[in-house]
C-alpha positions as CSV (number, residue, x, y, z in Angstrom):
1,V,-6.3,30.3,-107.1
2,R,-5.8,30.2,-110.8
3,L,-6.2,32.4,-113.9
4,S,-8.3,31.0,-116.7
5,D,-8.9,32.0,-120.4
6,G,-5.8,34.3,-120.5
7,G,-2.1,33.7,-120.1
8,P,0.4,32.9,-117.3
9,N,-0.1,36.3,-115.7
10,Y,-3.6,37.4,-116.7
11,G,-7.1,35.9,-116.9
12,R,-10.3,35.2,-115.0
13,V,-9.8,34.6,-111.3
14,E,-11.0,31.1,-110.1
15,V,-10.8,29.7,-106.6
16,L,-10.9,26.1,-105.4
17,Y,-13.4,25.3,-102.7
18,G,-14.6,21.8,-101.6
19,G,-12.7,20.3,-104.5
20,T,-14.6,22.4,-107.1
21,W,-13.3,25.4,-109.1
22,G,-15.5,28.5,-109.1
23,T,-15.3,32.2,-109.9
24,V,-15.3,35.5,-108.0
25,C,-17.9,38.0,-109.1
26,D,-17.6,41.3,-107.4
27,D,-18.5,44.7,-108.8
28,E,-16.4,46.3,-106.0
29,F,-13.2,44.2,-106.6
30,A,-10.3,46.5,-106.0
31,K,-6.5,46.8,-106.4
32,E,-5.9,45.3,-102.9
33,D,-7.9,42.2,-103.9
34,A,-6.1,41.9,-107.2
35,D,-2.7,42.3,-105.5
36,V,-3.5,39.4,-103.2
37,V,-4.5,37.2,-106.2
38,C,-1.2,38.0,-108.0
39,R,1.0,37.5,-105.0
40,D,-0.7,34.2,-104.3
41,L,0.4,33.2,-107.9
42,G,4.0,34.4,-107.3
43,F,3.7,37.8,-109.0
44,P,4.6,41.0,-107.2
45,E,1.4,42.9,-107.8
46,A,-1.6,43.5,-110.1
47,T,-1.3,46.0,-112.9
48,D,-5.0,45.8,-113.9
49,F,-8.2,44.3,-112.7
50,Y,-11.7,44.0,-114.2
51,H,-15.2,43.1,-112.9
52,D,-17.2,42.5,-116.0
53,A,-16.0,39.1,-117.3
54,F,-13.2,40.8,-119.3
55,Y,-11.6,37.4,-120.1
56,G,-15.0,35.7,-120.5
57,P,-17.5,34.3,-118.0
58,G,-17.0,31.1,-116.1
59,A,-18.3,27.9,-117.7
60,Q,-22.0,27.1,-117.5
61,G,-22.6,25.2,-114.3
62,M,-19.4,26.5,-112.6
63,P,-20.3,28.0,-109.2
64,V,-19.6,31.6,-108.2
65,W,-17.8,31.1,-105.0
66,L,-16.9,34.6,-103.8
67,D,-18.5,38.0,-103.7
68,E,-17.9,41.2,-101.7
69,V,-14.3,40.4,-101.2
70,G,-12.6,43.0,-99.0
71,C,-8.8,42.3,-98.9
72,K,-6.6,44.9,-97.1
73,G,-3.8,44.0,-99.4
74,Y,-1.4,42.1,-97.1
75,E,-3.2,38.7,-97.1
76,S,-1.5,35.7,-98.7
77,S,-4.7,34.4,-100.3
78,L,-8.2,35.4,-101.1
79,K,-9.5,32.8,-98.6
80,F,-8.1,35.0,-95.8
81,C,-9.9,38.1,-96.9
82,P,-13.3,39.0,-95.7
83,H,-16.1,38.1,-98.1
84,A,-19.9,37.4,-98.1
85,G,-19.3,33.7,-97.6
86,W,-18.5,30.7,-99.8
87,G,-21.3,30.6,-102.4
88,V,-23.1,33.6,-101.0
89,T,-23.4,36.0,-104.0
90,N,-25.7,38.6,-105.5
91,C,-24.1,38.4,-109.0
92,D,-23.5,36.0,-111.8
93,H,-20.8,35.1,-114.3
94,A,-21.3,38.4,-116.2
95,E,-19.5,40.1,-113.3
96,D,-16.6,37.5,-113.0
97,V,-13.4,39.3,-112.0
98,S,-10.1,39.1,-113.9
99,V,-6.6,40.4,-113.2
100,R,-3.4,41.1,-115.0
101,C,-0.3,40.6,-112.8
102,L,3.1,42.3,-113.2
103,G,5.5,39.8,-114.7
């Protein structure tokens, strides 16, 4: 996981799948999901999260990899959280999620 178009502890959430970076678009992205992202990046927790391309949409041609992410908050990575399936989405880059991590 990485954060793009922000800084070391904030930005658009992007995940690597099959050697290609893509975004997470989820209008129900929650604090538990954001906390998992931040911990995966070495931060203790998320302080804010957004689901409206707050730090800009993913690049044209970049896939949307995850939607309907349902972390419980204890997972070590988004890939271990329930989701709709890799590349299975009903949204676009206008709903790309972003986080701000404590740190």
